[in-house]
C-alpha positions as CSV (number, residue, x, y, z in Angstrom):
1,X,41.5,39.2,153.4
2,X,44.3,40.3,152.2
3,X,45.9,40.5,148.7
4,X,49.4,40.6,148.0
5,X,51.3,41.3,144.8
6,X,54.8,39.6,144.6
7,X,56.7,41.0,141.8
8,X,59.2,38.2,140.9
9,X,59.3,34.5,141.7
10,X,62.8,35.2,143.2
11,X,60.6,37.1,146.1
12,X,58.0,34.3,146.2
13,X,59.6,32.6,149.2
14,X,59.4,35.8,151.4
15,X,55.6,36.0,150.6
16,X,54.7,32.6,150.9
17,X,55.0,31.2,154.6
18,X,52.3,29.0,155.1
19,X,50.4,27.3,152.5
20,X,46.4,28.6,153.5
21,X,46.2,31.2,150.4
22,X,45.4,31.3,146.6
23,X,48.3,31.9,144.8
24,X,47.5,33.4,141.3
25,X,50.4,32.8,138.8
26,X,50.0,35.5,135.8
27,X,52.6,35.8,133.1
28,X,50.4,37.7,130.5
29,X,52.5,37.6,127.7
30,X,51.7,34.9,127.2
31,X,51.7,31.7,129.0
32,X,48.9,32.2,131.7
33,X,46.6,33.7,128.8
34,X,47.5,30.9,126.9
35,X,46.7,28.2,129.2
36,X,43.3,30.0,129.6
37,X,42.7,30.0,125.8
38,X,43.8,26.3,125.3
39,X,41.4,25.3,128.2
40,X,38.4,27.5,127.0
41,X,39.0,25.5,123.3
42,X,38.7,22.2,125.3
43,X,41.8,20.9,125.9
44,X,41.5,18.2,129.2
45,X,44.3,19.6,131.0
46,X,47.7,21.4,130.7
47,X,50.6,19.6,132.3
48,X,53.2,22.6,133.4
49,X,56.6,21.3,133.4
50,X,59.7,23.8,134.2
51,X,62.3,22.4,132.1
52,X,62.7,21.7,128.2
53,X,64.3,18.0,129.2
54,X,60.5,17.2,130.7
55,X,59.0,18.5,127.8
56,X,60.8,16.3,125.5
57,X,60.6,13.4,127.4
58,X,56.8,13.6,127.1
59,X,56.9,14.3,123.7
60,X,58.7,11.1,123.3
61,X,55.6,9.5,125.0
62,X,53.3,10.8,122.6
63,X,52.0,13.7,124.4
64,X,51.2,17.0,122.6
65,X,53.8,19.7,123.3
66,X,53.6,23.3,123.8
67,X,57.5,24.8,124.2
68,X,59.1,28.2,124.2
69,X,62.1,29.7,125.3
70,X,63.0,33.4,124.9
71,X,59.6,34.1,123.0
72,X,60.5,31.3,120.1
73,X,58.8,28.1,119.8
74,X,61.2,25.2,120.3
75,X,62.0,23.2,117.3
76,X,60.3,19.8,118.8
77,X,57.1,21.3,120.0
78,X,53.9,21.0,118.6
79,X,52.7,24.5,119.5
80,X,54.9,27.7,120.8
81,X,53.3,30.3,123.6
82,X,50.6,31.8,121.2
83,X,46.8,31.6,122.6
84,X,46.1,31.5,118.9
85,X,48.1,28.2,118.5
86,X,45.6,25.9,120.8
87,X,42.8,25.8,118.5
88,X,39.8,23.6,119.7
89,X,40.4,21.0,116.4
90,X,43.7,20.5,117.8
91,X,43.3,20.4,121.3
92,X,39.9,19.3,122.4
93,X,40.0,16.2,124.4
94,X,43.8,16.6,124.8
95,X,46.4,16.7,127.5
96,X,48.9,19.3,126.7
97,X,52.2,19.5,128.1
98,X,53.4,23.4,128.5
99,X,56.9,24.5,129.1
100,X,57.6,28.5,128.8
101,X,60.4,30.7,129.9
102,X,58.8,32.2,132.8
103,X,55.3,31.2,133.7
104,X,55.8,27.4,134.0
105,X,58.6,28.1,136.3
106,X,56.6,30.6,138.5
107,X,54.0,27.5,138.4
108,X,56.4,25.2,139.6
109,X,57.7,27.4,142.5
110,X,54.0,27.8,143.7
111,X,53.1,24.2,143.4
112,X,52.3,23.7,147.3
113,X,50.2,26.5,147.5
114,X,46.8,25.5,149.1
115,X,45.1,26.5,146.0
116,X,47.0,27.3,143.0
117,X,45.4,29.3,139.9
118,X,46.4,30.7,136.7
119,X,45.3,34.4,136.0
120,X,45.2,36.6,132.8
121,X,43.3,39.5,131.6
122,X,41.1,37.3,129.9
123,X,39.7,35.6,133.0
124,X,40.2,38.2,135.6
125,X,36.4,38.8,136.4
126,X,35.9,35.1,137.1
127,X,39.1,34.9,139.2
128,X,38.0,37.7,141.2
129,X,34.8,36.1,141.9
130,X,36.3,32.7,142.3
131,X,38.6,34.1,145.0
132,X,36.3,36.0,146.8
133,X,34.2,32.8,147.2
134,X,37.0,30.9,148.4
135,X,37.2,33.5,151.5
136,X,41.3,33.3,151.3
137,X,44.0,35.6,151.2
138,X,45.5,36.0,147.6
139,X,49.1,36.3,146.3
140,X,49.7,37.4,142.9
141,X,52.9,36.0,141.5
142,X,54.2,37.6,138.7
143,X,56.3,35.2,136.5
144,X,58.1,38.6,135.4
145,X,61.5,37.8,133.1
146,X,64.1,35.8,134.6
147,X,63.1,36.5,137.9
148,X,63.3,40.0,137.1
149,X,60.3,42.7,137.7
150,X,58.2,43.1,134.4
151,X,55.1,45.9,134.0
152,X,52.7,43.9,132.2
153,X,52.5,41.2,134.8
154,X,52.7,43.6,138.1
155,X,49.9,45.8,136.2
156,X,47.7,42.7,136.0
157,X,48.7,42.5,139.9
158,X,47.1,45.8,140.4
159,X,43.8,45.1,138.0
160,X,43.1,42.0,140.2
161,X,43.9,43.9,143.3
162,X,41.6,46.5,142.6
163,X,38.6,44.1,142.1
164,X,39.4,42.1,145.0
165,X,39.4,45.2,147.1
166,X,36.2,46.4,145.7
167,X,34.9,43.0,146.7
168,X,36.4,43.7,150.3
169,X,39.8,42.4,150.3
170,X,42.3,45.0,152.0
171,X,45.8,45.7,150.3
172,X,48.6,43.8,152.3
173,X,51.7,45.7,151.4
174,X,53.6,48.3,149.6
175,X,53.8,46.3,146.7
176,X,50.2,45.9,146.4
177,X,49.8,49.8,146.6
178,X,52.5,50.2,143.9
179,X,50.7,47.8,141.4
180,X,47.2,49.7,142.4
181,X,48.9,52.8,141.2
182,X,50.2,51.4,138.1
183,X,46.8,50.0,137.4
184,X,44.9,53.5,138.2
185,X,47.6,55.2,135.6
186,X,47.3,52.6,133.0
187,X,43.6,52.6,132.9
188,X,42.9,55.3,130.4
189,X,44.8,53.4,127.8
190,X,46.3,50.5,128.7
191,X,47.9,49.1,125.0
192,X,49.8,52.7,125.4
193,X,51.1,51.9,128.9
194,X,52.2,48.3,127.8
195,X,53.8,49.6,124.6
196,X,56.8,51.0,126.8
197,X,57.5,47.6,128.0
198,X,60.6,45.3,127.3
199,X,58.8,42.5,126.3
200,X,56.7,44.3,123.8
201,X,59.8,44.9,121.8
202,X,61.2,41.1,122.5
203,X,57.7,40.1,120.7
204,X,57.7,42.5,118.1
205,X,61.5,41.6,117.0
206,X,60.2,38.2,116.4
207,X,57.2,39.5,114.6
208,X,54.8,37.8,117.6
209,X,52.8,40.8,118.3
210,X,49.6,39.8,116.9
211,X,48.7,38.4,120.5
212,X,49.0,41.5,122.1
213,X,45.5,42.8,122.1
214,X,44.3,39.6,122.8
215,X,46.6,39.2,126.0
216,X,45.2,42.8,127.2
217,X,41.4,41.9,126.5
218,X,39.4,41.4,129.7
219,X,36.9,38.7,130.7
220,X,36.9,36.4,127.0
221,X,37.5,33.3,129.1
222,X,34.7,32.5,131.8
223,X,36.9,29.8,133.8
224,X,39.5,29.1,136.3
225,X,42.2,26.9,135.6
226,X,43.7,25.1,139.0
227,X,46.5,23.2,139.6
228,X,45.8,19.6,141.1
229,X,48.3,18.6,143.3
230,X,47.6,14.8,143.2
231,X,47.6,14.7,139.4
232,X,50.0,17.4,138.7
233,X,47.7,18.8,136.1
234,X,46.0,22.2,135.6
235,X,42.3,21.8,134.6
236,X,39.0,23.9,135.0
237,X,38.2,24.4,138.5
């Protein structure tokens, strides 16, 4: 079995020939971390939509909506894109519509995968076990920033690849090797490594840096969000 890291959604069509693989969508700051938190806190499902217009349509139908663009919460939304917004008292038993700048676009792109999951540092060990149990090749799809490379998602790609290789996977490409090298360099002090990133500066500019430590902490969530093609909802797999 092979593990591949795709550094940008713009590159994904070149990796996803055939659908017999697991695609792990990752948007560390903050969409996929937030989805994991919402499901941990009892949300029944996440309805991921790519556009603001779709989210507004759901809002008009009475759904709870999380919506963010360029790190800021949209004015019509019930929630932004912080894992701390989705508390149990607000989301337990509810379907949550969710749209973000990058993460939900990547989910939309990968929705035809045989298995589509959501990954974050918060569920990384459970995710590695899930992939290994399924005995399928894995593509880590980094949401990036507006189709551009970013460090935090690519770093997660290296971290997950390391765990999968330790379980018997093989590196599929130069991109995976680069991600593994990034992770090896970062391991002694992941926060200092991440502090160099563009996205940290965006979060700090809007006083949203409070979630950074949580987004970088491993194994706070023991669940796998999985996209259901029939219902078009993300639920606990």
